[in-house]
mmCIF file of the N, C-alpha and C atoms, coordinates in Angstrom:
data_MODEL
# 
_entry.id   MODEL 
# 
loop_
_atom_site.group_PDB 
_atom_site.id 
_atom_site.type_symbol 
_atom_site.label_atom_id 
_atom_site.label_alt_id 
_atom_site.label_comp_id 
_atom_site.label_asym_id 
_atom_site.label_entity_id 
_atom_site.label_seq_id 
_atom_site.pdbx_PDB_ins_code 
_atom_site.Cartn_x 
_atom_site.Cartn_y 
_atom_site.Cartn_z 
_atom_site.occupancy 
_atom_site.B_iso_or_equiv 
_atom_site.pdbx_formal_charge 
_atom_site.auth_seq_id 
_atom_site.auth_comp_id 
_atom_site.auth_asym_id 
_atom_site.auth_atom_id 
_atom_site.pdbx_PDB_model_num 
ATOM 1   N N  . SER A 1 1  ? 61.585 90.707  38.509 1.00 0.00 ? 1  SER A N  1 
ATOM 2   C CA . SER A 1 1  ? 61.622 89.822  37.355 1.00 0.00 ? 1  SER A CA 1 
ATOM 3   C C  . SER A 1 1  ? 60.277 89.878  36.642 1.00 0.00 ? 1  SER A C  1 
ATOM 4   N N  . LEU A 1 2  ? 60.331 89.899  35.345 1.00 0.00 ? 2  LEU A N  1 
ATOM 5   C CA . LEU A 1 2  ? 59.157 90.045  34.503 1.00 0.00 ? 2  LEU A CA 1 
ATOM 6   C C  . LEU A 1 2  ? 58.585 88.675  34.188 1.00 0.00 ? 2  LEU A C  1 
ATOM 7   N N  . GLN A 1 3  ? 57.299 88.462  34.489 1.00 0.00 ? 3  GLN A N  1 
ATOM 8   C CA . GLN A 1 3  ? 56.691 87.159  34.251 1.00 0.00 ? 3  GLN A CA 1 
ATOM 9   C C  . GLN A 1 3  ? 56.029 87.062  32.893 1.00 0.00 ? 3  GLN A C  1 
ATOM 10  N N  . ASN A 1 4  ? 55.454 88.155  32.408 1.00 0.00 ? 4  ASN A N  1 
ATOM 11  C CA . ASN A 1 4  ? 54.756 88.119  31.128 1.00 0.00 ? 4  ASN A CA 1 
ATOM 12  C C  . ASN A 1 4  ? 54.927 89.463  30.442 1.00 0.00 ? 4  ASN A C  1 
ATOM 13  N N  . ASP A 1 5  ? 55.580 89.459  29.270 1.00 0.00 ? 5  ASP A N  1 
ATOM 14  C CA . ASP A 1 5  ? 55.784 90.721  28.558 1.00 0.00 ? 5  ASP A CA 1 
ATOM 15  C C  . ASP A 1 5  ? 55.042 90.744  27.222 1.00 0.00 ? 5  ASP A C  1 
ATOM 16  N N  . SER A 1 6  ? 53.933 90.015  27.136 1.00 0.00 ? 6  SER A N  1 
ATOM 17  C CA . SER A 1 6  ? 53.168 89.975  25.886 1.00 0.00 ? 6  SER A CA 1 
ATOM 18  C C  . SER A 1 6  ? 52.532 91.340  25.621 1.00 0.00 ? 6  SER A C  1 
ATOM 19  N N  . VAL A 1 7  ? 52.256 91.594  24.348 1.00 0.00 ? 7  VAL A N  1 
ATOM 20  C CA . VAL A 1 7  ? 51.675 92.862  23.935 1.00 0.00 ? 7  VAL A CA 1 
ATOM 21  C C  . VAL A 1 7  ? 50.158 92.783  24.069 1.00 0.00 ? 7  VAL A C  1 
ATOM 22  N N  . VAL A 1 8  ? 49.580 93.762  24.735 1.00 0.00 ? 8  VAL A N  1 
ATOM 23  C CA . VAL A 1 8  ? 48.141 93.814  24.930 1.00 0.00 ? 8  VAL A CA 1 
ATOM 24  C C  . VAL A 1 8  ? 47.628 95.147  24.394 1.00 0.00 ? 8  VAL A C  1 
ATOM 25  N N  . ALA A 1 9  ? 46.579 95.090  23.583 1.00 0.00 ? 9  ALA A N  1 
ATOM 26  C CA . ALA A 1 9  ? 45.993 96.333  23.070 1.00 0.00 ? 9  ALA A CA 1 
ATOM 27  C C  . ALA A 1 9  ? 45.465 97.146  24.237 1.00 0.00 ? 9  ALA A C  1 
ATOM 28  N N  . GLY A 1 10 ? 45.657 98.430  24.194 1.00 0.00 ? 10 GLY A N  1 
ATOM 29  C CA . GLY A 1 10 ? 45.196 99.273  25.287 1.00 0.00 ? 10 GLY A CA 1 
ATOM 30  C C  . GLY A 1 10 ? 46.023 100.537 25.338 1.00 0.00 ? 10 GLY A C  1 
ATOM 31  N N  . GLY A 1 11 ? 46.597 100.821 26.487 1.00 0.00 ? 11 GLY A N  1 
ATOM 32  C CA . GLY A 1 11 ? 47.368 102.034 26.686 1.00 0.00 ? 11 GLY A CA 1 
ATOM 33  C C  . GLY A 1 11 ? 48.454 102.217 25.643 1.00 0.00 ? 11 GLY A C  1 
ATOM 34  N N  . GLY A 1 12 ? 48.346 103.263 24.870 1.00 0.00 ? 12 GLY A N  1 
ATOM 35  C CA . GLY A 1 12 ? 49.350 103.577 23.867 1.00 0.00 ? 12 GLY A CA 1 
ATOM 36  C C  . GLY A 1 12 ? 49.084 103.004 22.493 1.00 0.00 ? 12 GLY A C  1 
ATOM 37  N N  . ALA A 1 13 ? 48.087 102.135 22.342 1.00 0.00 ? 13 ALA A N  1 
ATOM 38  C CA . ALA A 1 13 ? 47.826 101.505 21.045 1.00 0.00 ? 13 ALA A CA 1 
ATOM 39  C C  . ALA A 1 13 ? 47.402 102.535 19.992 1.00 0.00 ? 13 ALA A C  1 
ATOM 40  N N  . ILE A 1 14 ? 46.577 103.458 20.379 1.00 0.00 ? 14 ILE A N  1 
ATOM 41  C CA . ILE A 1 14 ? 46.106 104.474 19.434 1.00 0.00 ? 14 ILE A CA 1 
ATOM 42  C C  . ILE A 1 14 ? 47.267 105.368 19.005 1.00 0.00 ? 14 ILE A C  1 
ATOM 43  N N  . GLU A 1 15 ? 48.098 105.741 19.973 1.00 0.00 ? 15 GLU A N  1 
ATOM 44  C CA . GLU A 1 15 ? 49.245 106.590 19.653 1.00 0.00 ? 15 GLU A CA 1 
ATOM 45  C C  . GLU A 1 15 ? 50.222 105.875 18.720 1.00 0.00 ? 15 GLU A C  1 
ATOM 46  N N  . MET A 1 16 ? 50.418 104.571 18.912 1.00 0.00 ? 16 MET A N  1 
ATOM 47  C CA . MET A 1 16 ? 51.318 103.809 18.048 1.00 0.00 ? 16 MET A CA 1 
ATOM 48  C C  . MET A 1 16 ? 50.752 103.721 16.633 1.00 0.00 ? 16 MET A C  1 
ATOM 49  N N  . GLU A 1 17 ? 49.453 103.537 16.507 1.00 0.00 ? 17 GLU A N  1 
ATOM 50  C CA . GLU A 1 17 ? 48.839 103.460 15.183 1.00 0.00 ? 17 GLU A CA 1 
ATOM 51  C C  . GLU A 1 17 ? 48.909 104.818 14.474 1.00 0.00 ? 17 GLU A C  1 
ATOM 52  N N  . LEU A 1 18 ? 48.660 105.895 15.210 1.00 0.00 ? 18 LEU A N  1 
ATOM 53  C CA . LEU A 1 18 ? 48.784 107.234 14.623 1.00 0.00 ? 18 LEU A CA 1 
ATOM 54  C C  . LEU A 1 18 ? 50.222 107.518 14.206 1.00 0.00 ? 18 LEU A C  1 
ATOM 55  N N  . SER A 1 19 ? 51.161 107.098 15.027 1.00 0.00 ? 19 SER A N  1 
ATOM 56  C CA . SER A 1 19 ? 52.571 107.278 14.708 1.00 0.00 ? 19 SER A CA 1 
ATOM 57  C C  . SER A 1 19 ? 52.932 106.553 13.417 1.00 0.00 ? 19 SER A C  1 
ATOM 58  N N  . LYS A 1 20 ? 52.462 105.312 13.280 1.00 0.00 ? 20 LYS A N  1 
ATOM 59  C CA . LYS A 1 20 ? 52.714 104.532 12.065 1.00 0.00 ? 20 LYS A CA 1 
ATOM 60  C C  . LYS A 1 20 ? 52.122 105.241 10.844 1.00 0.00 ? 20 LYS A C  1 
ATOM 61  N N  . TYR A 1 21 ? 50.892 105.684 10.976 1.00 0.00 ? 21 TYR A N  1 
ATOM 62  C CA . TYR A 1 21 ? 50.225 106.368 9.865  1.00 0.00 ? 21 TYR A CA 1 
ATOM 63  C C  . TYR A 1 21 ? 51.003 107.622 9.453  1.00 0.00 ? 21 TYR A C  1 
ATOM 64  N N  . LEU A 1 22 ? 51.399 108.423 10.431 1.00 0.00 ? 22 LEU A N  1 
ATOM 65  C CA . LEU A 1 22 ? 52.112 109.655 10.128 1.00 0.00 ? 22 LEU A CA 1 
ATOM 66  C C  . LEU A 1 22 ? 53.496 109.390 9.536  1.00 0.00 ? 22 LEU A C  1 
ATOM 67  N N  . ARG A 1 23 ? 54.188 108.371 10.039 1.00 0.00 ? 23 ARG A N  1 
ATOM 68  C CA . ARG A 1 23 ? 55.497 108.022 9.469  1.00 0.00 ? 23 ARG A CA 1 
ATOM 69  C C  . ARG A 1 23 ? 55.339 107.610 8.003  1.00 0.00 ? 23 ARG A C  1 
ATOM 70  N N  . ASP A 1 24 ? 54.341 106.769 7.739  1.00 0.00 ? 24 ASP A N  1 
ATOM 71  C CA . ASP A 1 24 ? 54.097 106.338 6.357  1.00 0.00 ? 24 ASP A CA 1 
ATOM 72  C C  . ASP A 1 24 ? 53.756 107.534 5.473  1.00 0.00 ? 24 ASP A C  1 
ATOM 73  N N  . TYR A 1 25 ? 52.907 108.419 5.975  1.00 0.00 ? 25 TYR A N  1 
ATOM 74  C CA . TYR A 1 25 ? 52.513 109.604 5.214  1.00 0.00 ? 25 TYR A CA 1 
ATOM 75  C C  . TYR A 1 25 ? 53.712 110.528 4.973  1.00 0.00 ? 25 TYR A C  1 
ATOM 76  N N  . SER A 1 26 ? 54.555 110.688 5.983  1.00 0.00 ? 26 SER A N  1 
ATOM 77  C CA . SER A 1 26 ? 55.687 111.608 5.846  1.00 0.00 ? 26 SER A CA 1 
ATOM 78  C C  . SER A 1 26 ? 56.646 111.176 4.740  1.00 0.00 ? 26 SER A C  1 
ATOM 79  N N  . ARG A 1 27 ? 56.693 109.886 4.451  1.00 0.00 ? 27 ARG A N  1 
ATOM 80  C CA . ARG A 1 27 ? 57.574 109.390 3.391  1.00 0.00 ? 27 ARG A CA 1 
ATOM 81  C C  . ARG A 1 27 ? 57.069 109.746 1.996  1.00 0.00 ? 27 ARG A C  1 
ATOM 82  N N  . THR A 1 28 ? 55.842 110.229 1.909  1.00 0.00 ? 28 THR A N  1 
ATOM 83  C CA . THR A 1 28 ? 55.264 110.551 0.596  1.00 0.00 ? 28 THR A CA 1 
ATOM 84  C C  . THR A 1 28 ? 55.391 112.025 0.242  1.00 0.00 ? 28 THR A C  1 
ATOM 85  N N  . ILE A 1 29 ? 55.886 112.854 1.169  1.00 0.00 ? 29 ILE A N  1 
ATOM 86  C CA . ILE A 1 29 ? 55.980 114.289 0.906  1.00 0.00 ? 29 ILE A CA 1 
ATOM 87  C C  . ILE A 1 29 ? 57.432 114.757 1.028  1.00 0.00 ? 29 ILE A C  1 
ATOM 88  N N  . PRO A 1 30 ? 57.788 115.783 0.271  1.00 0.00 ? 30 PRO A N  1 
ATOM 89  C CA . PRO A 1 30 ? 59.171 116.266 0.289  1.00 0.00 ? 30 PRO A CA 1 
ATOM 90  C C  . PRO A 1 30 ? 59.385 117.395 1.303  1.00 0.00 ? 30 PRO A C  1 
ATOM 91  N N  . GLY A 1 31 ? 60.636 117.701 1.536  1.00 0.00 ? 31 GLY A N  1 
ATOM 92  C CA . GLY A 1 31 ? 61.017 118.913 2.248  1.00 0.00 ? 31 GLY A CA 1 
ATOM 93  C C  . GLY A 1 31 ? 60.847 118.870 3.754  1.00 0.00 ? 31 GLY A C  1 
ATOM 94  N N  . LYS A 1 32 ? 60.755 120.077 4.304  1.00 0.00 ? 32 LYS A N  1 
ATOM 95  C CA . LYS A 1 32 ? 60.688 120.238 5.754  1.00 0.00 ? 32 LYS A CA 1 
ATOM 96  C C  . LYS A 1 32 ? 59.430 119.633 6.358  1.00 0.00 ? 32 LYS A C  1 
ATOM 97  N N  . GLN A 1 33 ? 58.356 119.630 5.582  1.00 0.00 ? 33 GLN A N  1 
ATOM 98  C CA . GLN A 1 33 ? 57.107 119.053 6.104  1.00 0.00 ? 33 GLN A CA 1 
ATOM 99  C C  . GLN A 1 33 ? 57.308 117.589 6.470  1.00 0.00 ? 33 GLN A C  1 
ATOM 100 N N  . GLN A 1 34 ? 58.120 116.875 5.694  1.00 0.00 ? 34 GLN A N  1 
ATOM 101 C CA . GLN A 1 34 ? 58.394 115.473 5.993  1.00 0.00 ? 34 GLN A CA 1 
ATOM 102 C C  . GLN A 1 34 ? 59.041 115.347 7.366  1.00 0.00 ? 34 GLN A C  1 
ATOM 103 N N  . LEU A 1 35 ? 59.993 116.220 7.664  1.00 0.00 ? 35 LEU A N  1 
ATOM 104 C CA . LEU A 1 35 ? 60.677 116.189 8.953  1.00 0.00 ? 35 LEU A CA 1 
ATOM 105 C C  . LEU A 1 35 ? 59.738 116.529 10.106 1.00 0.00 ? 35 LEU A C  1 
ATOM 106 N N  . LEU A 1 36 ? 58.882 117.518 9.880  1.00 0.00 ? 36 LEU A N  1 
ATOM 107 C CA . LEU A 1 36 ? 57.946 117.926 10.927 1.00 0.00 ? 36 LEU A CA 1 
ATOM 108 C C  . LEU A 1 36 ? 56.951 116.813 11.259 1.00 0.00 ? 36 LEU A C  1 
ATOM 109 N N  . ILE A 1 37 ? 56.409 116.193 10.230 1.00 0.00 ? 37 ILE A N  1 
ATOM 110 C CA . ILE A 1 37 ? 55.436 115.127 10.453 1.00 0.00 ? 37 ILE A CA 1 
ATOM 111 C C  . ILE A 1 37 ? 56.121 113.920 11.095 1.00 0.00 ? 37 ILE A C  1 
ATOM 112 N N  . GLY A 1 38 ? 57.347 113.613 10.676 1.00 0.00 ? 38 GLY A N  1 
ATOM 113 C CA . GLY A 1 38 ? 58.106 112.521 11.288 1.00 0.00 ? 38 GLY A CA 1 
ATOM 114 C C  . GLY A 1 38 ? 58.393 112.788 12.760 1.00 0.00 ? 38 GLY A C  1 
ATOM 115 N N  . ALA A 1 39 ? 58.693 114.030 13.098 1.00 0.00 ? 39 ALA A N  1 
ATOM 116 C CA . ALA A 1 39 ? 58.942 114.395 14.489 1.00 0.00 ? 39 ALA A CA 1 
ATOM 117 C C  . ALA A 1 39 ? 57.676 114.255 15.328 1.00 0.00 ? 39 ALA A C  1 
ATOM 118 N N  . TYR A 1 40 ? 56.553 114.633 14.760 1.00 0.00 ? 40 TYR A N  1 
ATOM 119 C CA . TYR A 1 40 ? 55.278 114.488 15.479 1.00 0.00 ? 40 TYR A CA 1 
ATOM 120 C C  . TYR A 1 40 ? 54.969 113.009 15.696 1.00 0.00 ? 40 TYR A C  1 
ATOM 121 N N  . ALA A 1 41 ? 55.245 112.190 14.680 1.00 0.00 ? 41 ALA A N  1 
ATOM 122 C CA . ALA A 1 41 ? 55.023 110.745 14.802 1.00 0.00 ? 41 ALA A CA 1 
ATOM 123 C C  . ALA A 1 41 ? 55.875 110.173 15.931 1.00 0.00 ? 41 ALA A C  1 
ATOM 124 N N  . LYS A 1 42 ? 57.107 110.612 16.008 1.00 0.00 ? 42 LYS A N  1 
ATOM 125 C CA . LYS A 1 42 ? 58.002 110.143 17.067 1.00 0.00 ? 42 LYS A CA 1 
ATOM 126 C C  . LYS A 1 42 ? 57.511 110.603 18.443 1.00 0.00 ? 42 LYS A C  1 
ATOM 127 N N  . ALA A 1 43 ? 57.006 111.824 18.504 1.00 0.00 ? 43 ALA A N  1 
ATOM 128 C CA . ALA A 1 43 ? 56.505 112.361 19.774 1.00 0.00 ? 43 ALA A CA 1 
ATOM 129 C C  . ALA A 1 43 ? 55.318 111.561 20.294 1.00 0.00 ? 43 ALA A C  1 
ATOM 130 N N  . LEU A 1 44 ? 54.489 111.048 19.399 1.00 0.00 ? 44 LEU A N  1 
ATOM 131 C CA . LEU A 1 44 ? 53.333 110.253 19.834 1.00 0.00 ? 44 LEU A CA 1 
ATOM 132 C C  . LEU A 1 44 ? 53.766 108.984 20.568 1.00 0.00 ? 44 LEU A C  1 
ATOM 133 N N  . GLU A 1 45 ? 54.962 108.479 20.253 1.00 0.00 ? 45 GLU A N  1 
ATOM 134 C CA . GLU A 1 45 ? 55.438 107.258 20.895 1.00 0.00 ? 45 GLU A CA 1 
ATOM 135 C C  . GLU A 1 45 ? 55.929 107.489 22.319 1.00 0.00 ? 45 GLU A C  1 
ATOM 136 N N  . ILE A 1 46 ? 55.971 108.737 22.753 1.00 0.00 ? 46 ILE A N  1 
ATOM 137 C CA . ILE A 1 46 ? 56.373 109.025 24.133 1.00 0.00 ? 46 ILE A CA 1 
ATOM 138 C C  . ILE A 1 46 ? 55.361 108.456 25.113 1.00 0.00 ? 46 ILE A C  1 
ATOM 139 N N  . ILE A 1 47 ? 54.093 108.474 24.740 1.00 0.00 ? 47 ILE A N  1 
ATOM 140 C CA . ILE A 1 47 ? 53.044 107.999 25.651 1.00 0.00 ? 47 ILE A CA 1 
ATOM 141 C C  . ILE A 1 47 ? 53.198 106.505 25.950 1.00 0.00 ? 47 ILE A C  1 
ATOM 142 N N  . PRO A 1 48 ? 53.244 105.621 24.942 1.00 0.00 ? 48 PRO A N  1 
ATOM 143 C CA . PRO A 1 48 ? 53.434 104.210 25.276 1.00 0.00 ? 48 PRO A CA 1 
ATOM 144 C C  . PRO A 1 48 ? 54.806 103.931 25.912 1.00 0.00 ? 48 PRO A C  1 
ATOM 145 N N  . ARG A 1 49 ? 55.828 104.698 25.532 1.00 0.00 ? 49 ARG A N  1 
ATOM 146 C CA . ARG A 1 49 ? 57.153 104.518 26.150 1.00 0.00 ? 49 ARG A CA 1 
ATOM 147 C C  . ARG A 1 49 ? 57.078 104.819 27.648 1.00 0.00 ? 49 ARG A C  1 
ATOM 148 N N  . GLN A 1 50 ? 56.410 105.890 28.009 1.00 0.00 ? 50 GLN A N  1 
ATOM 149 C CA . GLN A 1 50 ? 56.293 106.251 29.423 1.00 0.00 ? 50 GLN A CA 1 
ATOM 150 C C  . GLN A 1 50 ? 55.468 105.226 30.194 1.00 0.00 ? 50 GLN A C  1 
ATOM 151 N N  . LEU A 1 51 ? 54.422 104.714 29.567 1.00 0.00 ? 51 LEU A N  1 
ATOM 152 C CA . LEU A 1 51 ? 53.625 103.666 30.213 1.00 0.00 ? 51 LEU A CA 1 
ATOM 153 C C  . LEU A 1 51 ? 54.479 102.430 30.492 1.00 0.00 ? 51 LEU A C  1 
ATOM 154 N N  . CYS A 1 52 ? 55.318 102.066 29.531 1.00 0.00 ? 52 CYS A N  1 
ATOM 155 C CA . CYS A 1 52 ? 56.230 100.922 29.727 1.00 0.00 ? 52 CYS A CA 1 
ATOM 156 C C  . CYS A 1 52 ? 57.202 101.189 30.867 1.00 0.00 ? 52 CYS A C  1 
ATOM 157 N N  . ASP A 1 53 ? 57.789 102.371 30.866 1.00 0.00 ? 53 ASP A N  1 
ATOM 158 C CA . ASP A 1 53 ? 58.733 102.720 31.924 1.00 0.00 ? 53 ASP A CA 1 
ATOM 159 C C  . ASP A 1 53 ? 58.066 102.685 33.295 1.00 0.00 ? 53 ASP A C  1 
ATOM 160 N N  . ASN A 1 54 ? 56.860 103.239 33.378 1.00 0.00 ? 54 ASN A N  1 
ATOM 161 C CA . ASN A 1 54 ? 56.137 103.269 34.650 1.00 0.00 ? 54 ASN A CA 1 
ATOM 162 C C  . ASN A 1 54 ? 55.788 101.876 35.153 1.00 0.00 ? 54 ASN A C  1 
ATOM 163 N N  . ALA A 1 55 ? 55.558 100.949 34.218 1.00 0.00 ? 55 ALA A N  1 
ATOM 164 C CA . ALA A 1 55 ? 55.195 99.583  34.599 1.00 0.00 ? 55 ALA A CA 1 
ATOM 165 C C  . ALA A 1 55 ? 56.424 98.707  34.841 1.00 0.00 ? 55 ALA A C  1 
ATOM 166 N N  . GLY A 1 56 ? 57.610 99.258  34.589 1.00 0.00 ? 56 GLY A N  1 
ATOM 167 C CA . GLY A 1 56 ? 58.828 98.498  34.822 1.00 0.00 ? 56 GLY A CA 1 
ATOM 168 C C  . GLY A 1 56 ? 59.236 97.598  33.669 1.00 0.00 ? 56 GLY A C  1 
ATOM 169 N N  . PHE A 1 57 ? 58.651 97.811  32.490 1.00 0.00 ? 57 PHE A N  1 
ATOM 170 C CA . PHE A 1 57 ? 59.001 97.007  31.319 1.00 0.00 ? 57 PHE A CA 1 
ATOM 171 C C  . PHE A 1 57 ? 60.180 97.622  30.581 1.00 0.00 ? 57 PHE A C  1 
ATOM 172 N N  . ASP A 1 58 ? 60.808 96.827  29.740 1.00 0.00 ? 58 ASP A N  1 
ATOM 173 C CA . ASP A 1 58 ? 61.844 97.326  28.837 1.00 0.00 ? 58 ASP A CA 1 
ATOM 174 C C  . ASP A 1 58 ? 61.134 98.033  27.685 1.00 0.00 ? 58 ASP A C  1 
ATOM 175 N N  . ALA A 1 59 ? 61.121 99.347  27.709 1.00 0.00 ? 59 ALA A N  1 
ATOM 176 C CA . ALA A 1 59 ? 60.342 100.134 26.755 1.00 0.00 ? 59 ALA A CA 1 
ATOM 177 C C  . ALA A 1 59 ? 60.782 99.882  25.316 1.00 0.00 ? 59 ALA A C  1 
ATOM 178 N N  . THR A 1 60 ? 62.075 99.748  25.079 1.00 0.00 ? 60 THR A N  1 
ATOM 179 C CA . THR A 1 60 ? 62.559 99.543  23.721 1.00 0.00 ? 60 THR A CA 1 
ATOM 180 C C  . THR A 1 60 ? 62.031 98.228  23.164 1.00 0.00 ? 60 THR A C  1 
ATOM 181 N N  . ASN A 1 61 ? 62.085 97.188  23.951 1.00 0.00 ? 61 ASN A N  1 
ATOM 182 C CA . ASN A 1 61 ? 61.601 95.872  23.533 1.00 0.00 ? 61 ASN A CA 1 
ATOM 183 C C  . ASN A 1 61 ? 60.095 95.903  23.249 1.00 0.00 ? 61 ASN A C  1 
ATOM 184 N N  . ILE A 1 62 ? 59.345 96.474  24.139 1.00 0.00 ? 62 ILE A N  1 
ATOM 185 C CA . ILE A 1 62 ? 57.886 96.524  23.984 1.00 0.00 ? 62 ILE A CA 1 
ATOM 186 C C  . ILE A 1 62 ? 57.501 97.378  22.777 1.00 0.00 ? 62 ILE A C  1 
ATOM 187 N N  . LEU A 1 63 ? 58.135 98.541  22.605 1.00 0.00 ? 63 LEU A N  1 
ATOM 188 C CA . LEU A 1 63 ? 57.796 99.398  21.469 1.00 0.00 ? 63 LEU A CA 1 
ATOM 189 C C  . LEU A 1 63 ? 58.147 98.727  20.149 1.00 0.00 ? 63 LEU A C  1 
ATOM 190 N N  . ASN A 1 64 ? 59.236 97.982  20.113 1.00 0.00 ? 64 ASN A N  1 
ATOM 191 C CA . ASN A 1 64 ? 59.561 97.233  18.895 1.00 0.00 ? 64 ASN A CA 1 
ATOM 192 C C  . ASN A 1 64 ? 58.487 96.199  18.586 1.00 0.00 ? 64 ASN A C  1 
ATOM 193 N N  . LYS A 1 65 ? 57.992 95.526  19.618 1.00 0.00 ? 65 LYS A N  1 
ATOM 194 C CA . LYS A 1 65 ? 56.901 94.560  19.421 1.00 0.00 ? 65 LYS A CA 1 
ATOM 195 C C  . LYS A 1 65 ? 55.639 95.264  18.929 1.00 0.00 ? 65 LYS A C  1 
ATOM 196 N N  . LEU A 1 66 ? 55.347 96.425  19.517 1.00 0.00 ? 66 LEU A N  1 
ATOM 197 C CA . LEU A 1 66 ? 54.163 97.174  19.099 1.00 0.00 ? 66 LEU A CA 1 
ATOM 198 C C  . LEU A 1 66 ? 54.278 97.631  17.646 1.00 0.00 ? 66 LEU A C  1 
ATOM 199 N N  . ARG A 1 67 ? 55.454 98.134  17.268 1.00 0.00 ? 67 ARG A N  1 
ATOM 200 C CA . ARG A 1 67 ? 55.647 98.553  15.876 1.00 0.00 ? 67 ARG A CA 1 
ATOM 201 C C  . ARG A 1 67 ? 55.453 97.382  14.919 1.00 0.00 ? 67 ARG A C  1 
ATOM 202 N N  . ALA A 1 68 ? 55.977 96.221  15.297 1.00 0.00 ? 68 ALA A N  1 
ATOM 203 C CA . ALA A 1 68 ? 55.836 95.035  14.450 1.00 0.00 ? 68 ALA A CA 1 
ATOM 204 C C  . ALA A 1 68 ? 54.370 94.644  14.308 1.00 0.00 ? 68 ALA A C  1 
ATOM 205 N N  . LYS A 1 69 ? 53.637 94.688  15.403 1.00 0.00 ? 69 LYS A N  1 
ATOM 206 C CA . LYS A 1 69 ? 52.210 94.343  15.346 1.00 0.00 ? 69 LYS A CA 1 
ATOM 207 C C  . LYS A 1 69 ? 51.435 95.345  14.496 1.00 0.00 ? 69 LYS A C  1 
ATOM 208 N N  . HIS A 1 70 ? 51.751 96.610  14.647 1.00 0.00 ? 70 HIS A N  1 
ATOM 209 C CA . HIS A 1 70 ? 51.045 97.633  13.885 1.00 0.00 ? 70 HIS A CA 1 
ATOM 210 C C  . HIS A 1 70 ? 51.434 97.615  12.410 1.00 0.00 ? 70 HIS A C  1 
ATOM 211 N N  . ALA A 1 71 ? 52.576 97.053  12.094 1.00 0.00 ? 71 ALA A N  1 
ATOM 212 C CA . ALA A 1 71 ? 53.011 96.952  10.697 1.00 0.00 ? 71 ALA A CA 1 
ATOM 213 C C  . ALA A 1 71 ? 52.296 95.826  9.962  1.00 0.00 ? 71 ALA A C  1 
ATOM 214 N N  . GLN A 1 72 ? 51.719 94.897  10.708 1.00 0.00 ? 72 GLN A N  1 
ATOM 215 C CA . GLN A 1 72 ? 50.982 93.806  10.070 1.00 0.00 ? 72 GLN A CA 1 
ATOM 216 C C  . GLN A 1 72 ? 49.728 94.359  9.427  1.00 0.00 ? 72 GLN A C  1 
ATOM 217 N N  . VAL A 1 73 ? 49.283 93.679  8.390  1.00 0.00 ? 73 VAL A N  1 
ATOM 218 C CA . VAL A 1 73 ? 48.106 94.156  7.644  1.00 0.00 ? 73 VAL A CA 1 
ATOM 219 C C  . VAL A 1 73 ? 46.861 94.194  8.509  1.00 0.00 ? 73 VAL A C  1 
ATOM 220 N N  . GLY A 1 74 ? 46.582 93.132  9.252  1.00 0.00 ? 74 GLY A N  1 
ATOM 221 C CA . GLY A 1 74 ? 45.372 93.057  10.068 1.00 0.00 ? 74 GLY A CA 1 
ATOM 222 C C  . GLY A 1 74 ? 45.593 93.587  11.461 1.00 0.00 ? 74 GLY A C  1 
ATOM 223 N N  . THR A 1 75 ? 45.681 94.905  11.611 1.00 0.00 ? 75 THR A N  1 
ATOM 224 C CA . THR A 1 75 ? 45.961 95.471  12.931 1.00 0.00 ? 75 THR A CA 1 
ATOM 225 C C  . THR A 1 75 ? 44.792 95.337  13.896 1.00 0.00 ? 75 THR A C  1 
ATOM 226 N N  . ALA A 1 76 ? 43.643 94.892  13.417 1.00 0.00 ? 76 ALA A N  1 
ATOM 227 C CA . ALA A 1 76 ? 42.499 94.716  14.313 1.00 0.00 ? 76 ALA A CA 1 
ATOM 228 C C  . ALA A 1 76 ? 42.737 93.531  15.254 1.00 0.00 ? 76 ALA A C  1 
ATOM 229 N N  . SER A 1 77 ? 43.650 92.644  14.907 1.00 0.00 ? 77 SER A N  1 
ATOM 230 C CA . SER A 1 77 ? 43.909 91.476  15.758 1.00 0.00 ? 77 SER A CA 1 
ATOM 231 C C  . SER A 1 77 ? 45.216 91.620  16.519 1.00 0.00 ? 77 SER A C  1 
ATOM 232 N N  . LEU A 1 78 ? 45.356 92.721  17.258 1.00 0.00 ? 78 LEU A N  1 
ATOM 233 C CA . LEU A 1 78 ? 46.596 92.986  17.988 1.00 0.00 ? 78 LEU A CA 1 
ATOM 234 C C  . LEU A 1 78 ? 46.717 92.191  19.274 1.00 0.00 ? 78 LEU A C  1 
ATOM 235 N N  . VAL A 1 79 ? 45.625 91.642  19.769 1.00 0.00 ? 79 VAL A N  1 
ATOM 236 C CA . VAL A 1 79 ? 45.684 90.939  21.055 1.00 0.00 ? 79 VAL A CA 1 
ATOM 237 C C  . VAL A 1 79 ? 46.306 89.574  20.868 1.00 0.00 ? 79 VAL A C  1 
# 
């Protein structure tokens, strides 16, 4: 049973921020490059997903929380 599933900056935070940046950037360019950059952005999320799985957390739930936090304007206050 999970006692605390709050989001803590650390493992995977950099990869999530890079993923967000690349996804946003990919929406500004046309063609195959958009797909390639989007795929790379998705691949970066494998690291925090694996960390969640290894710790026994629900990876989908945690990654959704991380995406929401990274989507906020002030990402410096993720804790």
